[in-house]
N, C-alpha and C positions, 0 to 999 in steps of 0.2 A: 432647469434640470439638479434638482435636488444631489447635489455628491454628497460621499460620506470618502476620508482616505483614511486607509491602517499602513504604518511605517514597518518593517520588520529587519531587526538584523541576522545576517548570513543567511537566513534559508525561512521561505514561507512553505507552508503543507496546508492545502484548502482542507482537508480533514481533520487538521487540527490548529483551529485556526488563531487559538489566544496563544499557542507555542512562539517564541521569538516575537512578539508585538512587543514593542517600543512606545508606540504613539499613534493614538488617534483621534481623530474628533472629524464633526458633523456642519458645522455652521457659524464658527468662529470667523470666517472670511467671510462672512455676510454673503445676501442676497441667496440662501441655500449651500453655500458652499465652504469647502475645510479647509482651514488651515491650519500648519503643523509648523510650532518654532521647537527646534531643538539643535542641539551642539552633538556634534557626530564625528565618529573617530577616522580620520582618512585613510586608514589603509582598510575599512571594514568594507562589507559589502553591504547594501541597502538596497529591501525589494520596497517600493511603493504600489500598494494594493489601491485601485478606486475604484468603485460603486458607483450604483443608484439610489435613493431610496424606495423606487419603485419596479419589481425585477422587468416590469416592459418594456421603461425608459431606456435610450440608450440615446448618444449623441456626440459630440464632438468636445472635446475639452482642452484647456493647457494647463501646464504647469511651469509654474514661475518659481526657481530657486536663488537664492540669494546668499551673499554671505563673503569672509576674507579670502578665500580659496577657489578653486575651479569647482566645477558639477559638470560630471556626462552623465547621462540617460541612457540607456538601453530597452529598447519596446521590445518587449517579448511573452 
C-alpha cells in the first residue's frame, strides 16, 4: 500500500488542505511509505493525516514516533 503522510499544526481543514500544513511526504520511508522528520513544539497540537495513492485502496498501517520525549496519539 502506497501511503502519504501530512502533518498539520493546531488544526486541519479538509476544505483548505494547505492551511497549517508543516510537512508532508510520499516515499522517503522506502517501500512506498512516507517518512516525516521534524522538530515539534511540545505544547502544540499536531494532526497527522495518512492517505493512500489510490482512492479505493485501504488497509492497516502503523505509525512509529521516536524522540527525546513521550508521544501520545489520539485516533479521531
